[in-house]
N, C-alpha and C positions, 0 to 999 in steps of 0.2 A: 749184210746190212749196209745200206748206202745212206750217207748223211750229207746234206748239202749246206753250203755256207754262203752267206752274204756279209760282206765286210763294209761297214760304214766308216767314213774317215780313213780310207784305206791307204792313202799316200802312195808310195812306190811299191807297197806290198809286203812289208816285213811280217805283219801278222798273218796275212793270207799265205805267204810262202811257208811259214812254220806249220800252219794248219794243214796245208797241202802235203808237206813232208810227213806229217803224222797220219796221213791217209784219207783226208777229207776232200770232197769235191767242191771246188770254189766256183760259184756261179757268176758272181759279179762283185766289184768294189765300187763304192761311191766316194767321190772327193771333189771339193770345190776347186782344187789346184790342177788346172789342165796340164801343167808341165809334168805331172806324174804319169800321164797316160801311157807314154811309150814304155817306160820301165815296168809298169804294172802289167800291161797286156803281154809284153814280150816274155816276162819271167813267170807270170802266173797262168798265162793262157786262159784268161777269163775276161769278161767284158769290164771295161772301165767306164763308169758313168760320171761324166763331169757335171755335177749338180750339187747345189746347196741343199743340205738335208732339210732345212726349213721349208724348202719348196718341193719336198718329196712326199708323195702320198703313200700311205701304207699299202693301198691296193697295188701300187707298182711293185713293191717288194713281194707281196703275195703272188703276183703274176709271175715274177721271176722264179720263185720257189716252185710254182706249178708247172714250169717248163720241164722239170725233171722229176720223175716219180721217185719219191722217197718219203718214208714215214717220219723221218727226223730232219727238222729244219733248225739250223743254227744261225743265230744273228750275233755278230760280234762288232766291237767298235772301240776305238780309242779317241774320244772327243778331244780336240785341242785343249791343252791343259794349262796354258800360261796363267790364266786367272788364279789357279789354285797352287801354282808352283812355289817351291821354297824360295826361289829368287824373287818372285813377286812379293812374297811376304817380307823377306829380309829388306828389300828396297823400300818397303812401306808404300808401295804404289797404291793409290786409292782405287778401290774397286766399286764400280757403279753398276748395279744390276741392270739398269735400263740401257746404259751406253755400251756395256761390254757384251757383244754378241756371243762371245765364246761361253759366257756364263750360262746361256740358254741351250747350248748344244746338247748337254747331257739330257735335258728335258725333252729335246727333239728326238733323241735316241729312244727315250722312254715312251714317248708318244707313239712312235712307229712300232716299238716292241709290243706295247699293250694292245695295239690294234691287230697286229699280225699274229701274236700269241705263238711264237716259235717254241719248240720243245726245249731248246737250250739257248741260253744267253750268256755271253761273256763280255765283260768290260775291263779294260786295262787303262790305268790312269796314274796320276801322281798321288802319293800317300796323303798329302794335305787335303785332298778332296773329302776325306772322312770327317774332317772337322766342321763341315758346312751342312746346314739344314737341307740343301739340295740333295745331298747323299742320303740323309735320313728319309727324305720323301721318296727317293728312288727305291730304297729297300722296302718301305711300307707298301708301295704300289705293287712291287713284285710279290710280296706276301699276300696281298688282297687277291691277286690273280693266281694263287695256288702254286707258287714256285718254291722249291727248296733252294736255299741260298747259302753260300759260303764265300767269305772274302778274307784276304790276308795281305800283309805287306811282304812282298817277295824281295829278298836280297839276291840280286842276279848272280853273283859268284857261286851261290849255293846250287845253281843249276848249270854250271859250266860256262857262264857268260863272263867274258874277261873285262868287266867294268863294274865299278862300285855304284851301280844304279839300284835304287829301291823303287819298286812299283806296286801299286795297289792292283790286285787281280781279283775280280769278282766272277763267280760262276753261279749260274742259276739254272734249275731244271724242273720241269713238270713231272719227271719220271720217278725220281727218288733222290735221296741225299747225294750231294756231289761235293768233291773237294779236290784241291790241287794235289798232284802226285808228290811223293816224298822227295826230299832233297837228294841230289845226286853227287854233290861235292861237299867238302869241308875245307877248313883253313889249310890243311896239309896238302891239298891237291887242287886248289883254285887255279883256274886258267889264268895265265899271266900275259903281260904285254910281250914278253920274250917268246912265249909259246905261240902267240898269234901273229906277230909281225917281224920276229927276229930274223927270218930267212929272206926278207925282201932285199932287192938290190939297193945299195947306197945311192942316194941322190942329194944334191945341194938345194938350198932354198931357190925357188923359182924354176927348178929343173924338172923335166919329165923323163921317166924311164923310157928307153927305146923299146923295151919288151912289154910295157904295160901302160897304156894311155892314161889309166886312172891313177897310176903311181906318180902323181905330180904334186908339188908343194907350192905354197904361195911364196912369191918373191918378198924379200925383206928389205926394208930401208937400211942404209948404212948404219944408223944408230941402233936399229934393232938387231942387226948382225953383231954389233959390239955387245949388245945385251945378252943375246943367246950364247955367245962365246964366253961371256963372263958367268954364265949360269952353270954351276957344277953339274957334271954328268950324273945321270941316274937319280933324279929326284930333287935337284937344286931349284931355287926360286930367286926372284928379284931381291929377296932379303939378303942374298949373298953378294950383291953387286957393290961396286964402289959407289960412293955417294953421288958422284957426278953422273952416273947412269940412271939413277932412280927418278921416276916421274914425279912431278910436283904433287899430283893427286895421292901418291903413295906416301908422301911425307906428312900428310894430314892424318889426324887420328882415325877418321873413318876409312881412309885408304889403306891404312896399315892392317886392317882386318881382312883384306883380300889378298891373302898370302899365296894363293895358287896361281894367279895370273902371271904370265911369262915363265911359268915353271915347267920343268921337265917331268915326264912320266918316269916311273921306276920299272926297271926291266922285270923284276921277279914278283910284281904285285899286279892285281887287276888295274886297268886304266880308270880314270875318272869317268863320269857319265858323259857320253857323247852328246853334244848339243848341236844346234843348227850352225854354230860358229866354231866348231871343233877343229877347223883347219887354220885357225889364227892364234898365234902365241899370246896375244894380248887378251884373249877371251877366257882363259882358264889354264889348267895344267896340261896344255896340249903341245908342249915341246917334245921332240923326239928324245928318248933317253940319252943318246950320245951324239947324234948328228946335229949340226947347228942349223936347225929349221923346225918349223911346225910339222905335225904329222901330215901325211899326204891323204888325198881322197881315198886311195886304196887302203891305207892303214886304218883310216876312220871306218870304212865299210867293214873291214875284217873284225875290228874291235866291236862293231855293232852286230857281228856274227852273220853278215851277208856272205854267202859263198863267193869264192874268187871269180867265178864265171857269171855272177849276177850282172846283167847288162843295164847300165845306167845311161849310156851315151847313144843318142839317136843318130846324130850326124858324125860318122867316124872320120870324116875329112877335116873336122874342126877341133880345136883344143876343147877339152871339157870345160863346161861352165862352172867354175869353182863355187860361186855363191849358190847357184841353183842346186848342184849336187850335194854340197855341204848341208843345205837345208833339207833335202830329201833324206839324207842319211840320219841327220840329227832328229828329225821329226818321226822317224820310223820306230815301230815296235821292233826290238831285236828279234830277228827270225827265230833264234833259239828259244826265246821266251814264248813266241807264238807256238813253237813245237811243244813246249812244256804244257801250254794251255790245251793244245790239241791232244796230247797224250793223256791229260787228265780227263778230257771228255771221252776219249776212246776207252779208257779204263772204266769210267762210269757207265758207258753204254754196254760194255762187256758184262759188267756186274748185273745190270738191269735185265739183259736178255737171258743171262744164266738163271736168274730168279724166275723169269717168265717160263723158261723151258722146264724148270722143276715143277711148276704149277700145271 
């Protein structure tokens, strides 16, 4: 049995890589960010189509599927989710359906899916998406088109992913009922920060390892070096600082609620969710558990479950572009979660063909 995959909003290939590891054939990935092309094509060995989904015709997707003989077509995607994110809601950012293009991207995915009618669909996104009518409409359209549907909130540590990330995972199939595989981990054996990055060479802020170009951390200002040094090892935060080091914004009532910024990770727990700004200490609990710096690009990629040989750097003669690669890592679906989705589909197809053979 051969099943082919097309990945919409593919980024540098986190979801595609996980599906490939689960045994699926990746035909192509679509993304509007051209800077993702090198990493995607190098690691996935599939075509990267630099194109806005809004300008993509379903016939183009169908033609890609038709280039490889297979009775099973799988369409997957993680539409940019800032509109629905917890941060957006907490910051009370005003959402305007007309002005926010990202609001429409899930509908664009749906448009293509309903025209292509693939046998299997998977969507990964933020849990808050479930609160909006756009999600209800998505489900209704799938039902009208005879898809069996399941969706759930996945707590990533339950599947061996070393970060406290929660994600909405939807699976839909025209073949039979489908669901995500059973959890593989529990609180007693969650993958931790220590398990994931504990063996990497020590580096200072602004330093790059001689052994690994991606093991590089952002340089800190003198005041931020004082701050990180004042942050207790293994889980401390700015709330432990002397008053003279505390930022003015954190002295205000609203600022006091952001207790994780400038904080350190804890060695023996999963990391916080990796974001596009995860290599900056002022953007969350992204301080190294004991070294006086933010986590490096390599540490961020490993915590996001990219393998250590995943190639992010096109020009090996230049320093890595911190901002670009941080964005690539933070925007990605963790490859391990992609593999979980892939194994769920694989189990589903195995059950389906077993039933077919019995008949």
